[in-house]
C-alpha positions as CSV (number, residue, x, y, z in Angstrom):
1,M,35.8,121.5,98.0
2,K,38.9,121.0,100.1
3,S,40.9,124.2,100.9
4,T,44.5,125.0,100.0
5,A,45.3,124.8,103.8
6,Y,44.2,121.2,103.8
7,Y,46.5,120.1,101.0
8,K,49.4,122.1,102.5
9,T,48.9,120.4,105.9
10,K,48.6,117.0,104.2
11,R,51.9,117.6,102.3
12,I,53.7,118.8,105.4
13,T,52.5,115.7,107.4
14,T,53.5,113.4,104.6
15,N,57.0,115.0,104.4
16,V,57.4,114.7,108.2
17,L,56.4,111.0,108.2
18,I,58.8,110.3,105.3
19,H,61.7,112.1,107.1
20,M,61.0,110.3,110.4
21,F,61.1,107.0,108.6
22,L,64.3,107.8,106.8
23,L,65.8,109.1,110.1
24,A,64.9,105.8,111.8
25,V,66.5,103.8,109.0
26,S,69.6,106.0,109.2
27,V,69.9,105.4,113.0
28,T,69.6,101.6,112.6
29,C,72.5,101.8,110.0
30,I,74.7,104.2,111.9
31,F,74.2,102.7,115.4
32,P,76.2,99.5,114.8
33,L,79.1,101.5,113.4
34,L,79.0,103.9,116.3
35,W,78.8,101.1,118.8
36,M,81.8,99.4,117.2
37,I,83.9,102.6,117.4
38,I,82.9,103.3,121.0
39,S,83.6,99.7,122.0
40,S,87.1,99.9,120.4
41,L,87.9,102.6,123.0
42,K,86.9,100.6,126.1
43,T,88.5,97.8,128.1
44,Q,87.5,94.2,128.2
45,D,85.9,94.8,131.6
46,T,83.9,97.9,130.7
47,I,82.8,97.0,127.2
48,F,79.6,95.4,128.5
49,K,79.3,97.2,131.8
50,D,79.7,100.8,130.6
51,M,76.7,101.5,128.5
52,S,77.4,105.2,128.1
53,I,77.7,106.6,124.6
54,I,81.0,108.4,125.4
55,P,83.4,106.2,127.3
56,R,84.8,107.6,130.6
57,Q,88.3,106.9,129.5
58,F,89.5,106.6,125.9
59,H,91.9,103.6,125.3
60,F,93.5,104.5,121.9
61,E,96.2,102.0,122.7
62,N,93.7,99.3,121.6
63,Y,94.4,100.3,118.0
64,V,98.1,100.0,118.4
65,Q,97.8,96.7,120.1
66,A,95.4,95.4,117.5
67,W,97.7,96.4,114.7
68,I,100.7,94.8,116.2
69,E,99.1,91.6,117.6
70,G,97.0,91.0,114.6
71,G,99.9,91.5,112.2
72,F,97.7,94.0,110.3
73,G,100.6,95.5,108.4
74,R,101.1,92.5,106.1
75,Y,97.4,91.6,105.9
76,F,96.5,95.3,105.2
77,L,98.9,95.4,102.2
78,N,97.6,92.0,101.0
79,S,94.0,93.3,101.0
80,I,95.0,96.5,99.2
81,F,96.8,94.5,96.6
82,Y,93.9,92.0,96.1
83,T,91.3,94.8,96.0
84,V,93.2,97.0,93.5
85,S,94.1,94.0,91.3
86,V,90.6,92.5,91.3
87,V,88.8,95.9,90.7
88,M,91.2,96.7,87.8
89,G,90.6,93.3,86.3
90,I,86.9,93.6,86.6
91,V,86.7,97.1,85.2
92,I,88.8,96.2,82.1
93,I,87.2,92.8,81.3
94,S,83.6,93.8,82.1
95,S,83.8,97.1,80.2
96,L,85.2,95.3,77.1
97,A,82.6,92.5,77.4
98,A,79.7,94.9,78.0
99,Y,80.7,97.1,75.1
100,A,80.9,94.0,72.8
101,F,77.5,92.8,74.0
102,S,76.0,96.3,73.4
103,R,77.5,97.2,70.1
104,F,78.7,94.1,68.2
105,R,76.6,91.4,66.5
106,F,78.1,87.9,66.7
107,P,76.7,84.3,66.9
108,G,75.6,83.3,70.4
109,R,75.6,86.9,71.6
110,N,72.2,86.7,73.4
111,I,72.9,83.2,74.8
112,L,76.3,84.3,76.3
113,F,74.7,87.4,77.9
114,V,71.9,85.3,79.4
115,L,74.6,82.9,80.8
116,F,76.3,85.9,82.5
117,L,73.0,87.0,83.9
118,A,72.3,83.5,85.2
119,A,75.6,83.5,87.0
120,M,74.3,86.3,89.1
121,M,71.8,84.0,90.7
122,I,74.5,81.6,92.0
123,P,75.6,82.4,95.5
124,I,79.3,82.5,96.2
125,P,79.2,79.5,98.6
126,G,77.4,77.5,95.9
127,S,80.6,77.6,93.8
128,F,83.1,76.7,96.6
129,V,83.4,73.0,95.7
130,P,84.0,73.5,91.9
131,L,86.3,76.4,92.5
132,Y,88.4,74.3,95.0
133,V,88.6,71.4,92.6
134,L,89.5,73.6,89.7
135,L,92.2,75.6,91.6
136,N,93.7,72.3,92.8
137,K,93.9,70.9,89.3
138,L,95.5,74.2,88.0
139,H,97.8,74.4,91.0
140,L,96.5,77.8,91.8
141,R,95.2,77.1,95.3
142,N,97.1,78.9,98.0
143,T,98.3,81.4,95.5
144,A,97.6,85.1,95.1
145,I,96.7,84.8,91.4
146,G,94.2,82.0,92.1
147,Y,92.4,84.2,94.7
148,I,92.4,87.2,92.3
149,L,91.0,85.2,89.4
150,C,88.2,83.8,91.6
151,M,87.3,87.3,92.8
152,I,87.3,88.7,89.3
153,N,85.0,85.9,88.3
154,V,82.6,86.7,91.2
155,G,82.2,90.4,90.2
156,L,82.0,90.0,86.4
157,S,78.3,89.2,85.9
158,T,76.9,92.2,87.8
159,S,79.5,94.6,86.4
160,I,78.8,93.5,82.8
161,F,75.0,93.9,83.3
162,L,75.5,97.5,84.7
163,L,77.8,98.6,82.0
164,K,75.9,97.1,79.1
165,T,72.7,98.9,80.4
166,F,74.7,102.1,80.2
167,F,76.3,101.4,76.8
168,D,72.8,100.6,75.3
169,K,71.7,104.2,76.1
170,M,74.9,105.8,74.7
171,P,74.3,107.8,71.5
172,K,75.7,106.0,68.5
173,E,76.4,109.4,66.8
174,L,79.4,109.7,69.2
175,E,80.8,106.5,67.9
176,D,80.2,107.5,64.3
177,A,82.0,110.8,64.8
178,A,85.0,108.9,66.4
179,R,85.0,106.4,63.5
180,I,85.1,109.3,61.0
181,D,88.1,110.7,62.9
182,G,89.9,107.4,62.4
183,C,89.3,105.6,65.7
184,S,89.3,101.8,65.7
185,K,86.8,99.8,67.7
186,F,89.3,99.5,70.5
187,G,89.9,103.3,70.2
188,I,86.2,104.0,70.5
189,W,85.9,101.9,73.6
190,W,88.9,103.6,75.2
191,N,88.4,107.2,74.1
192,V,84.5,107.4,74.0
193,A,82.8,104.6,75.9
194,L,85.0,104.5,79.0
195,P,85.1,108.3,79.7
196,L,81.4,108.6,79.3
197,S,80.8,105.6,81.7
198,K,82.6,107.1,84.6
199,P,79.5,107.3,86.9
200,V,78.7,103.6,86.2
201,L,82.4,102.6,86.6
202,A,82.3,104.3,90.0
203,V,79.4,102.1,91.0
204,V,81.3,99.0,89.7
205,V,84.5,100.0,91.5
206,V,82.8,100.7,94.9
207,F,80.6,97.6,94.9
208,N,83.5,95.3,93.9
209,A,86.0,96.9,96.2
210,L,83.6,96.4,99.1
211,N,83.0,92.8,98.0
212,V,86.8,92.0,97.8
213,W,87.7,93.9,100.9
214,N,85.1,92.1,103.1
215,E,85.6,88.6,101.6
216,Y,86.3,86.0,104.2
217,F,85.1,82.5,103.4
218,L,86.6,82.3,99.9
219,A,89.9,83.5,101.3
220,L,89.7,80.9,104.1
221,L,89.1,78.2,101.5
222,I,91.9,79.1,99.1
223,F,94.7,80.1,101.4
224,D,96.7,77.9,103.8
225,S,99.7,80.2,104.1
226,K,99.2,83.1,106.5
227,P,101.4,85.6,104.7
228,L,99.0,85.5,101.7
229,M,95.8,86.0,103.7
230,P,93.8,89.2,103.5
231,L,92.9,91.6,106.4
232,Q,89.6,90.0,107.3
233,L,91.3,86.8,108.4
234,A,93.5,88.7,110.8
235,L,90.5,89.6,112.9
236,M,90.3,85.9,114.0
237,T,93.4,86.5,116.0
238,F,91.3,88.2,118.7
239,Q,88.7,85.4,118.9
240,G,89.9,82.6,121.2
241,E,88.3,79.3,122.1
242,F,87.1,80.5,125.5
243,I,87.3,84.3,125.3
244,T,87.1,87.0,122.7
245,R,89.0,90.2,123.2
246,Y,86.2,92.5,122.0
247,P,88.0,95.9,122.3
248,L,90.8,94.7,120.1
249,L,88.3,93.0,117.7
250,M,86.3,96.3,117.5
251,A,89.5,98.3,116.9
252,G,90.5,95.8,114.1
253,L,87.0,96.1,112.6
254,T,87.3,99.9,112.7
255,I,90.6,99.8,110.9
256,T,89.1,97.6,108.2
257,V,86.2,99.9,107.7
258,V,88.2,103.1,107.2
259,P,89.6,102.4,103.7
260,I,86.2,101.6,102.2
261,L,84.7,104.7,103.7
262,V,87.5,106.8,102.1
263,V,86.8,105.2,98.7
264,Y,83.1,105.8,99.0
265,V,83.6,109.4,100.0
266,F,85.8,110.1,97.1
267,M,83.5,108.5,94.6
268,Q,80.2,109.5,96.1
269,K,79.3,112.1,93.5
270,Y,79.9,109.6,90.7
271,I,77.9,106.9,92.4
272,V,74.9,109.2,92.8
273,K,75.2,110.3,89.2
274,G,75.4,106.7,88.1
275,V,72.3,105.8,90.0
276,T,70.3,108.7,88.5
277,Q,71.5,107.8,85.0
278,G,70.1,104.3,85.4
279,A,73.3,102.4,86.3
280,I,71.2,100.4,88.7
281,V,68.0,99.2,87.2
282,G,65.3,98.4,89.8
């Protein structure tokens, strides 16, 4: 019969191996971000010659130069506007649709939900051609509203799936109590369903904000006018035909990463709670 010391040693060894694996994964995720920040503080000559973790001289002027030359002021405001508009549209539409799919009974309910799920399997580049044709016919190409509607469409399927999964688990007694108090169906959605789904909504907000903020190819397809373009397209300013100004490019990338990190930090507790409550189904 194996002793208690054997099981204790086995448990400690297992924990050490698991933590070593998680540490290795963390390093592989953090290192590119760290390298980007360090490279943004170097010069064009030293970025590949100086391999030290801490640069010998910090060139913070790269951020000022990247902001001015890249025209980040206008592009930054564009990206904030697009991200806020798209996320608000997705939250409102997906929560209404998910609540209807979860609580209401109507003809074609299951078929419509399956169609939404099927849309999750279509990659964004696979829809470029029909989107381009549709936007041209509706005279919405090279317009902010056309881009916003496309991005809302991109994030709806996953958001509806996550929210419906949560609403299915929501106790119906809460709705019955609200109905007794005189709430309409819309009132129940607004006063009961939405407040309870804050953890899942946080997941929806962060995932879609990240998707919109980092979108490049769809914006390149829709926009011809530079004043309408989002921040990611401004990074191409530092990539020339024969030379790429890597310090300015890394400074620009660092600027684009900061807002998403801020959003994630503020919503972290809701995201963790949403995951533990089954917002994401494996």
